[in-house]
C-alpha positions as CSV (number, residue, x, y, z in Angstrom):
1,M,0.1,-0.1,-0.1
2,V,1.3,3.5,-0.9
3,G,1.0,6.2,1.7
4,A,-0.4,9.5,1.1
5,F,1.6,12.3,-0.5
6,D,1.4,15.6,-2.2
7,L,3.7,16.3,-5.0
8,N,4.2,19.9,-6.5
9,L,6.6,20.2,-9.1
10,A,8.2,23.6,-10.1
11,T,9.6,22.2,-13.3
12,R,7.3,22.7,-16.3
13,V,8.3,20.3,-19.2
14,V,7.4,21.1,-22.8
15,F,8.1,18.2,-24.7
16,G,7.7,17.1,-28.6
17,E,8.8,17.4,-32.1
18,G,9.5,20.9,-32.8
19,A,9.4,22.0,-29.3
20,L,12.7,24.2,-29.6
21,G,10.5,26.2,-32.2
22,R,8.3,27.3,-29.1
23,L,11.5,28.7,-27.3
24,G,10.5,32.4,-28.2
25,E,7.0,31.9,-27.2
26,L,8.0,30.3,-23.7
27,A,10.6,33.2,-23.4
28,R,7.7,35.7,-23.8
29,E,5.6,34.1,-21.3
30,L,8.3,34.5,-18.7
31,A,9.1,38.2,-19.9
32,F,12.5,37.4,-21.0
33,R,14.5,40.7,-22.2
34,R,18.3,40.3,-21.9
35,T,18.9,36.4,-21.9
36,L,22.1,34.5,-21.5
37,I,22.4,31.4,-23.8
38,V,24.8,28.9,-21.9
39,A,25.9,26.0,-24.4
40,D,28.9,24.2,-24.8
41,R,31.2,24.6,-27.9
42,G,29.9,21.2,-29.4
43,I,26.3,22.5,-29.5
44,V,27.4,25.8,-30.7
45,S,28.8,23.8,-33.8
46,T,25.4,22.5,-34.4
47,G,23.8,25.6,-35.2
48,Q,21.1,25.1,-32.3
49,V,22.4,28.2,-30.5
50,K,22.0,30.2,-33.5
51,R,18.3,29.0,-34.1
52,A,17.8,29.9,-30.5
53,A,19.1,33.2,-30.6
54,V,16.9,34.0,-33.7
55,L,14.0,32.6,-31.8
56,L,14.8,34.7,-28.8
57,Q,15.1,37.9,-30.8
58,A,11.9,37.5,-32.5
59,S,10.2,37.3,-29.1
60,G,11.9,40.6,-28.1
61,A,14.5,39.0,-26.2
62,E,18.2,40.2,-26.7
63,P,20.5,37.1,-26.4
64,F,24.0,37.0,-25.0
65,F,26.4,34.0,-25.0
66,F,28.5,32.0,-22.6
67,H,30.5,29.0,-23.9
68,D,33.6,28.9,-22.0
69,F,33.2,25.9,-19.9
70,D,33.9,22.2,-20.5
71,A,32.5,18.9,-19.4
72,N,31.6,19.0,-15.6
73,P,31.9,22.6,-15.2
74,D,34.0,23.7,-12.2
75,T,33.8,26.7,-9.9
76,A,36.1,28.6,-12.0
77,M,33.9,28.1,-15.1
78,I,30.7,28.9,-13.3
79,E,32.3,32.1,-11.9
80,A,33.5,33.2,-15.4
81,G,29.9,32.7,-16.5
82,R,28.6,34.7,-13.5
83,A,31.0,37.5,-14.4
84,H,29.8,37.5,-18.2
85,A,26.1,37.4,-17.0
86,A,26.6,40.3,-14.6
87,A,28.4,42.5,-17.2
88,S,25.5,41.7,-19.7
89,A,22.8,42.7,-17.1
90,I,20.9,39.5,-17.8
91,D,17.5,38.8,-16.4
92,S,17.0,35.4,-17.6
93,L,19.0,32.2,-19.0
94,V,18.5,29.4,-21.7
95,A,20.7,26.5,-21.5
96,I,21.0,24.1,-24.6
97,G,22.9,21.0,-24.3
98,G,23.6,18.0,-22.0
99,G,24.0,18.0,-18.3
100,S,27.2,20.1,-18.5
101,S,25.5,23.1,-20.1
102,L,22.2,22.9,-17.9
103,D,24.2,22.5,-14.7
104,C,26.6,25.4,-15.7
105,A,23.5,27.7,-16.2
106,K,22.0,26.8,-13.0
107,G,25.2,27.4,-11.3
108,I,25.5,30.8,-13.0
109,N,22.0,31.4,-12.0
110,F,22.6,30.7,-8.1
111,L,25.7,33.0,-8.2
112,V,24.0,36.1,-10.2
113,T,20.8,35.9,-7.9
114,N,22.2,35.1,-4.5
115,G,25.9,35.9,-4.6
116,G,28.9,34.2,-2.9
117,E,30.6,31.2,-4.3
118,M,29.5,27.9,-5.5
119,R,30.6,26.2,-2.4
120,D,28.0,28.2,-0.4
121,Y,25.3,26.1,-2.2
122,W,26.4,22.5,-1.5
123,G,23.5,20.6,-0.1
124,F,20.0,21.3,-0.7
125,G,17.7,24.6,-0.3
126,K,20.7,26.9,0.1
127,A,19.3,29.7,-2.2
128,S,17.8,32.6,0.2
129,R,16.6,34.7,-3.0
130,P,14.5,33.7,-6.1
131,M,16.5,32.4,-9.3
132,L,16.2,34.2,-12.7
133,P,13.7,32.7,-15.0
134,S,15.4,30.1,-17.2
135,I,14.6,27.5,-19.9
136,G,16.6,24.2,-20.1
137,V,16.8,22.8,-23.5
138,P,18.1,19.4,-23.1
139,T,19.7,17.6,-26.1
140,T,20.7,14.5,-24.7
141,A,19.2,11.9,-22.2
142,G,20.8,10.7,-19.3
143,T,21.3,12.8,-16.1
144,G,18.0,14.4,-16.1
145,S,19.8,17.9,-15.2
146,E,16.8,19.7,-16.8
147,A,14.4,18.4,-14.0
148,Q,16.8,19.1,-11.0
149,S,17.4,22.0,-8.8
């Protein structure tokens, strides 16, 4: 017998063929204006970042780009992304790629909104301020990074 529970997920999932084509619509719903696109260099080479930028521009959002990270982004890479995001005065993020891109964007978001360093957020529930709105566009299946805090 399963006990009672109350499940309230904060993650919206938009799935299906052509879902990337809805990026501008989704960004408009979230009032994106100055958006940092976080994607690794391999994803950039596929043309998906350029396509995302065009969709964001059509929705009224100005895209900025951060690609200076590797697999399993470390504290220094996330700090570089935070500095770039702060200099660009972003109000939102779009992560495109696998777990590294999505995790890097989440780390940047933590530091932009809550300050400090990544080590301040080890554990769960450490953010004291709301995060910037973000959209994750997973291009691989495996880690579930798009559905994790």
